[in-house]
C-alpha positions as CSV (number, residue, x, y, z in Angstrom):
1,X,-88.1,-167.6,40.4
2,X,-90.7,-165.3,38.7
3,X,-88.2,-162.6,40.7
4,X,-85.3,-163.3,38.7
5,X,-86.2,-161.8,35.4
6,X,-87.6,-158.6,37.4
7,X,-84.4,-158.2,38.8
8,X,-82.4,-158.5,35.7
9,X,-84.9,-155.8,34.5
10,X,-84.1,-154.0,37.4
11,X,-80.6,-153.9,37.1
12,X,-80.3,-152.7,33.8
13,X,-82.6,-150.1,34.3
14,X,-80.0,-148.6,37.2
15,X,-77.5,-148.6,34.5
16,X,-79.2,-145.4,33.0
17,X,-79.4,-145.1,29.1
18,X,-76.5,-146.5,26.6
19,X,-75.5,-143.9,24.8
20,X,-73.9,-144.3,20.6
21,X,-69.9,-145.6,20.5
22,X,-68.3,-142.1,19.1
23,X,-67.7,-143.4,15.3
24,X,-63.5,-142.7,14.5
25,X,-62.4,-141.0,11.9
26,X,-61.7,-143.1,9.0
27,X,-57.8,-142.4,8.0
28,X,-57.6,-141.2,4.6
29,X,-55.7,-138.9,2.5
30,X,-54.7,-135.4,3.7
31,X,-55.7,-132.8,2.3
32,X,-53.4,-130.9,-0.1
33,X,-52.0,-127.5,1.3
34,X,-53.4,-124.7,-0.4
35,X,-50.7,-122.4,-2.9
36,X,-49.0,-119.6,-1.9
37,X,-49.6,-116.4,-2.9
38,X,-47.7,-115.3,-6.2
39,X,-47.5,-119.1,-7.1
40,X,-49.5,-120.6,-9.0
41,X,-50.0,-124.7,-9.1
42,X,-48.9,-127.4,-6.6
43,X,-46.6,-126.8,-4.4
44,X,-42.9,-128.5,-5.1
45,X,-41.0,-129.6,-2.5
46,X,-37.8,-127.5,-2.1
47,X,-34.7,-129.7,-2.4
48,X,-32.4,-130.0,0.5
49,X,-29.9,-127.3,0.3
50,X,-26.4,-128.7,0.6
51,X,-23.8,-126.8,2.3
52,X,-20.2,-126.0,0.8
53,X,-17.2,-124.2,1.9
54,X,-18.2,-121.8,-0.7
55,X,-21.0,-120.7,1.0
56,X,-18.9,-118.8,3.6
57,X,-19.4,-115.5,3.4
58,X,-17.1,-113.4,1.4
59,X,-16.4,-109.9,1.1
60,X,-15.6,-109.0,-2.4
61,X,-12.8,-107.4,-3.7
62,X,-13.5,-103.1,-3.3
63,X,-15.8,-103.6,-0.9
64,X,-14.3,-103.5,2.4
65,X,-15.2,-102.9,5.7
66,X,-19.4,-102.3,6.4
67,X,-20.0,-102.5,2.1
68,X,-18.7,-105.6,1.9
69,X,-21.2,-106.9,4.8
70,X,-23.8,-105.6,2.9
71,X,-22.9,-107.2,0.4
72,X,-22.5,-110.7,1.4
73,X,-26.2,-110.1,3.9
74,X,-28.3,-109.0,0.1
75,X,-30.6,-110.9,-1.1
76,X,-30.0,-113.5,-4.0
77,X,-32.2,-111.7,-6.0
78,X,-31.0,-108.6,-6.0
79,X,-28.5,-107.1,-9.0
80,X,-25.1,-105.7,-7.6
81,X,-24.1,-102.5,-9.5
82,X,-22.0,-102.4,-12.2
83,X,-18.3,-101.3,-11.5
84,X,-15.7,-99.6,-13.4
85,X,-12.7,-101.8,-14.0
86,X,-9.4,-100.2,-14.5
87,X,-7.3,-102.0,-17.2
88,X,-3.2,-102.8,-16.0
89,X,-1.1,-101.4,-18.1
90,X,2.7,-102.7,-19.5
91,X,5.0,-100.5,-21.4
92,X,7.6,-102.8,-23.7
93,X,10.1,-99.9,-24.5
94,X,10.2,-100.0,-28.6
95,X,11.6,-98.1,-31.7
96,X,8.6,-97.0,-34.6
97,X,10.1,-99.8,-36.7
98,X,10.6,-102.5,-34.4
99,X,6.8,-101.5,-32.2
100,X,5.4,-104.6,-34.8
101,X,7.5,-107.1,-33.8
102,X,7.8,-106.1,-30.4
103,X,3.2,-106.4,-30.1
104,X,4.2,-109.9,-32.2
105,X,6.7,-110.9,-29.3
106,X,4.2,-110.1,-26.4
107,X,1.1,-111.6,-28.2
108,X,3.3,-114.9,-28.6
109,X,4.0,-114.7,-24.6
110,X,0.3,-114.3,-24.2
111,X,-0.6,-117.4,-26.0
112,X,2.0,-119.4,-24.5
113,X,1.0,-118.5,-20.9
114,X,-2.5,-119.9,-21.4
115,X,-4.6,-116.8,-23.0
116,X,-7.1,-117.3,-25.7
117,X,-6.3,-116.2,-29.1
118,X,-10.3,-114.7,-29.3
119,X,-9.2,-112.5,-26.1
120,X,-6.5,-110.5,-27.8
121,X,-6.9,-107.7,-29.8
122,X,-4.1,-105.5,-31.4
123,X,-4.4,-102.4,-32.8
124,X,-1.3,-100.4,-34.9
125,X,-1.1,-97.1,-34.7
126,X,0.7,-96.4,-38.4
127,X,0.5,-99.6,-41.4
128,X,-1.4,-102.2,-41.1
129,X,-0.3,-105.6,-39.7
130,X,0.0,-107.9,-42.1
131,X,-2.4,-109.9,-41.4
132,X,-5.2,-106.9,-41.7
133,X,-4.1,-105.4,-44.6
134,X,-4.3,-109.3,-46.3
135,X,-8.0,-109.9,-44.9
136,X,-9.2,-107.0,-45.9
137,X,-8.2,-108.1,-49.0
138,X,-11.3,-110.1,-49.6
139,X,-13.3,-107.1,-48.5
140,X,-14.5,-105.6,-45.4
141,X,-17.7,-108.3,-44.2
142,X,-15.1,-111.3,-44.5
143,X,-13.2,-109.0,-42.0
144,X,-15.1,-108.3,-39.8
145,X,-16.9,-111.7,-39.8
146,X,-13.5,-112.8,-38.0
147,X,-13.9,-110.0,-35.3
148,X,-17.1,-111.6,-34.4
149,X,-16.4,-115.0,-33.9
150,X,-14.1,-114.7,-31.9
151,X,-12.1,-117.1,-32.0
152,X,-8.3,-116.0,-32.9
153,X,-6.5,-112.8,-31.9
154,X,-7.8,-109.8,-33.7
155,X,-5.7,-106.9,-35.1
156,X,-6.6,-103.2,-36.1
157,X,-5.4,-100.0,-37.3
158,X,-6.7,-96.7,-35.2
159,X,-8.6,-95.9,-37.6
160,X,-10.9,-98.9,-37.7
161,X,-10.0,-99.9,-33.7
162,X,-13.0,-98.0,-32.5
163,X,-15.3,-100.7,-34.4
164,X,-13.9,-103.7,-32.1
165,X,-15.1,-105.4,-29.1
166,X,-13.9,-105.2,-26.2
167,X,-11.1,-107.7,-25.4
168,X,-9.4,-108.9,-21.8
169,X,-6.4,-108.0,-23.5
170,X,-5.1,-105.2,-25.9
171,X,-1.9,-104.7,-27.6
172,X,-0.9,-101.7,-29.2
173,X,2.1,-101.0,-31.6
174,X,3.0,-97.5,-31.6
175,X,4.3,-97.6,-35.6
176,X,2.8,-94.1,-36.4
177,X,3.0,-90.4,-35.1
178,X,1.8,-89.3,-31.9
179,X,-1.7,-87.7,-33.4
180,X,-2.7,-91.4,-34.0
181,X,-1.3,-92.7,-30.6
182,X,-3.4,-89.5,-29.3
183,X,-6.4,-90.9,-30.7
184,X,-5.4,-94.9,-30.2
185,X,-4.3,-95.0,-26.4
186,X,-7.4,-94.0,-25.4
187,X,-9.5,-95.9,-27.3
188,X,-7.4,-99.2,-26.6
189,X,-7.7,-98.3,-22.9
190,X,-11.3,-98.2,-23.4
191,X,-11.3,-101.7,-25.0
192,X,-9.2,-103.5,-22.2
193,X,-10.8,-105.3,-19.8
194,X,-7.9,-106.3,-18.1
195,X,-4.2,-105.5,-19.5
196,X,-3.4,-103.0,-22.1
197,X,0.2,-103.5,-23.2
198,X,1.5,-100.6,-25.3
199,X,4.5,-101.5,-27.5
200,X,6.7,-98.2,-28.2
201,X,8.8,-95.1,-27.0
202,X,8.3,-94.8,-23.6
203,X,8.1,-90.3,-24.0
204,X,5.6,-90.8,-26.6
205,X,3.6,-93.2,-24.6
206,X,3.9,-91.5,-21.3
207,X,2.5,-87.5,-23.3
208,X,0.1,-89.8,-24.9
209,X,-1.3,-90.6,-21.3
210,X,-0.6,-87.8,-19.7
211,X,1.5,-89.5,-16.7
212,X,3.9,-92.1,-17.1
213,X,3.0,-95.6,-16.7
């Protein structure tokens, strides 16, 4: 019977020294990733981008071929170069006496087609439009305040039109002499964003423009 404890001791020593179990890592919060250079503060998750059919690259008008590809692959932060737009020119034949009435009819058609009143500027080369003459009777400050508001058709004459801002449509009533027309047409062309309508005698208008309309 005394041998039993000894055998037990020999059996335990044969197994060699026991090593302590390796401690397992304790789960905890993951360290926050440091912010990227140039973007201080904590990182915010980027929302997923939902693609629509409009995300397909489309060549811009006026940039055919390789230029269009370069424009569509340019980074979003790039600013496109300004492009000068030449307005379309429409001629409405009218005599000097009937030019103002023709211009009024053109304005009515523009408004009926959906143009906003603030999109239209009317320039007279001779006598002022009755609206302009009436508003100027209250003083130039009140007159130009309505121009700056930009919510209605504005009427100006060739001598003051240089102060008017650009608008999508400019209508010129050629109710004056050729000298005023030669000054008013280049100014009206520069103020028109999309459409220039000239009401008057075609021969005088073509001569002032330097080419046939």
